[in-house]
N, C-alpha and C positions, 0 to 999 in steps of 0.2 A: 350695442349693436355686432352683427354674425361676426365680423371679420376681426373684432374683438376676444371673439371667444379661447378658448384653452383648449388644449386636445383633452383634458380633463373634463372640464364645463364639455364639450363636443359629448363622449362617451356617456358625461352623466344621465343626459338626454335619455339614456337607452336605460336607464333603469328601471322605469315602470315597464310592466310589461304591457301595457294598454298601448304604450307608442310603435312597442315592436308591432304591437298586433296590426295597427293600422297601417305600418309600411309594409307588410305582409300581406292585407287586403288591398292596399293601391299597386301593389305588382301582382298580386295575383288578375287583377283585374286586365290591368295591361295585358297579362297573356292571352285572357279571351280573348284580346280586342284581335281585328285584322290590322294586321299594319299596311305602313302607308307611307310615302315620301314627307310629311308632314306629320311624323311621329307619333306619340299615343295621345288620343285625350283625357284630359287632366279628368278626373274622379271628382265629382261632387262632394259638398256638404252630408247631405241628405245618402247619398250614392254609399259615403266610407261608414255613416252610422247606421245603415242596414249589414253593413259587413261584419262590426267589429262587437262582441259584448262589451260595450260602454251602456251606463245605467241611463244617464240622461243627455241633450243635447250639450248642454253648461260642461258637462265634466268635456265631451268631446269636445267643443272650440277649447278648452285650457289645452287640451294637449294637442288640438291641432296649431295654437297657438307656439307651444315650444317648440313643437318639430320645425317650426315657419322660419326660413330663410337661415336654418342650416341643413337638414337632413329633405325638406319638403320649399317648395317654392308656389304661392298662390298668386292665382289670377282668375279673371272675371268667370273665366270654365268650372274655376276648381283646383284643385293640388296636383303635382305631376314633383319627381325627382326632382333634388339638383346633384351633381356633380358626388356628393357625400352621400346622399340617402343613395343611388344607385348602388353604387359601390358596395358601403353596407347591408342593404339588404339583398343583394345578390351572396354575400360572405354569410348572411343568416339562415338564408333558404336551402345552401348549399350544407349547409353545418359543417363548416368549417372550422366552427371552435372545438369540437370536438376532437377527440383521439383516431387516429385512423384506424379500420381495423386490421388483423392478425390476417395478412397475405398467403404465407404460409414460407415457403420456400419451391423459389420455380428454380428449374436447370433453365441455363442459356449458354450459348457457345460465341465465342469472342476471342480476343486473347490477352492473356499476362501480360503487365511490361517487367514484371520481376522475373517471371521464368518462362514465358512465353506457352504456358499451359492453355490453350483451349477447350476445357471445360470447367465452366464456370456455373455459379447460385446466385442466387438473385433474393432478395429478402427485406423489408422493412427493417431501418430502426428508428422507432420512434418518427421524425416526419420524411426521413430520408429512406429513398429507394437505394440500397446499399447492393454492388454486382461484387463475388467474395473472388479468387482465384481457389478451386476443390485441391489444386496440389499445394501450392505455400504458404494458405489462406490469409494473405494480404487482400487489402479492396482495391479493387482495380479502379471503380469507378463509383462514386453515388448523384443523385440528383433528387429536388426536393417535389415530393409528391403532396398532396392536397388530401383531406379526409375523404371527399364527394368520387376522388378520383380513386381511391385505394376500391370504394363501396363499390361502383362504375364496373371494376372491371376485375377479372383474376386471371390468373396462369398467363398464358399467353397474349393475351389481348390484355393484362396490365401490361407486360412489357411492352408490346406496341404502342400504345399508350403512351409512355416513360417515352420511347424513340421518338417519337413523332414532335412533344410537345419541345423533348429538349433540341430538339433541331430548330421547330422554329423561334423559340425564344431565348436560342444562340445566335440565329441569323440578326436575330430585334438587336443584340448586346453588339454583333459586330458591325451595325451599321450605326451606334453610336445611341441605342435608345436602351432605357431600362422599361424589359418586361412585366416589372412590377406596377411601375409607375409611372411608365414612359419618362422620366426626368432622362438628362442628358449621361452619358453614359462615359469616362472617362479611362483611355485603358495606356498602361504601363509595359513594354517588355522587359523581360526579365533575364540575365541570360545565368541558365542554369548553371555554372559551375557560382556562382554565388548566391546560390539558396543551397537548404537542405532536402536535398533529392538525390535518395539511393544511384550510384551512379552506374547501376545495370541499365537505370529505364532510358532509351532511346531516344529522348529530348536535348536537344541544345538547347531552347529559349520556349518560354512559357510567358503569358502575359496575364495581367493581373487587370480585371474589369471590376471598375467603381462608380455607381450610379450617385453620384451629386447632391442627388436628391435625398432617398432614399437609407440611402448607403449600401444598399444591396450587393453583394460581390460575387465575381465569377472569376474563375481561371481555370488554366490547358494551356496544353500546349501549343504554341504560336502556329501552326501547321491546321490545326483546329479553325483559326480567327478566319480563314478561306474556306474549307469541308463546305459548309451549310451557304457560301453566297455564290452569285448567281456562275461566276466562270467554273467554279469547281463542280458546282449542279448537274453545269449543259455540259462538260466533258466525259462525268463520271457516268451523265443520259445516254450519250454517244457510242458511250460500252456495254450498256445494257446493265448500269447502275444506278438505282435511284439510293442515291447519300442521303437524301429525306425520312429514307424509313431506317438509318443506321444509326443505334446506339454508339456512344462512346467506347462503348468494350467492346463493340467488331469492328469500331475504325481501326484500334489499339492493333489491328493486325498490319495493318501500312506500317507505322511504326515499325513493327516488328522484323516486319520482311523488306525493309529501306527501300520503300516505296517512295514513299512521301519522305521531304526531307526540310530544313528548313537552317539559311546560315546567313549571317551578317556580313555585306558589301559594300557598304559604306557606313562611312562616322561621323561626316560630318558634310549636309545632316545625317541623322543614321538612316541607313535604310537594309531591307533585308529581301531575302530571294526563297520563296517556298515552293518546290519541288513538286507535284503530282505528279507518279508515273502509272501508266495502265499499256502494258504491253510494250509495245516500242513509243508509244505518245508519249508525251511531254504537256503539262502545263505548268510553266511559271510565273506565280504570281509574287509581282514586286510591291513590298507596302513599304510604308513611312514609320518614323519614331513613335506612332500610334497604330502603327498597327492596322492602318486606311489603305487600303490598294491605290496603287500607281499607277502599274500601268501591267500588262499580262501577254506574253507571250506563248502560242503554240508550236508542241515541235511535233511532224512527223515524222519516225526515221530520224534524218541526215537535216528534215526541209524546217527550218521558222519559218513561222510565220508574225 
């Protein structure tokens, strides 16, 4: 039974290049199809046979039988992808199993949380896009990039792609959804005084976000748990700022300039208040112990809404 397959069994099925070719062929045929609300049309046995370099129909039948139930689903109309097949074939086509290309050094601006320098440099360190302070040489932030992303973009365009990806993914994390597997994310708020964080970093609380399914972890200042969510996006948009196109290294200036802050306002149960300031206006966002939004307040000058 497919449900009894182990991870090792599942991946062993792809040790034969012919099976990988079958998955590629179905994906490419789907790419050529006209999209419809009913999804993609399955690919028939004969259509697959025409598109792969397999000697005879008996061999193809054998390989399809091995893939069926794990990566493919068979119906009267032909073969289509299961969830596992859909995920693995995109990974294969994007060649994300390869090492990222060297993108060189990219100059950018933001803020260093250690020395407040605004001139930064970005480069790839294996799978991580690392932004480093050009003055104190400390890493300012880092985020995972894919090999396909590094091949597709360079220079300023790569910076923009990282910013957008980071904003969208971290926004999902703050809604409790893992951007990697869509599993449930559990969030814990940590007091900076209880963590090995340098004293010069202007942060009081951090969040640790962990996916219960795939074990992916994220972490960042508590203020960033609000940054990419609807109240913050709307607040900054009103002031002509699109935070969805700001990378973390650019958000650091709000911390350095003390325009963003976080404090604990209750302990039983725990409640935190994040304040985002822009000129004379404030957005106050109250969070529970899991960094979920409880309520918000808008302050315009001396008027509280």
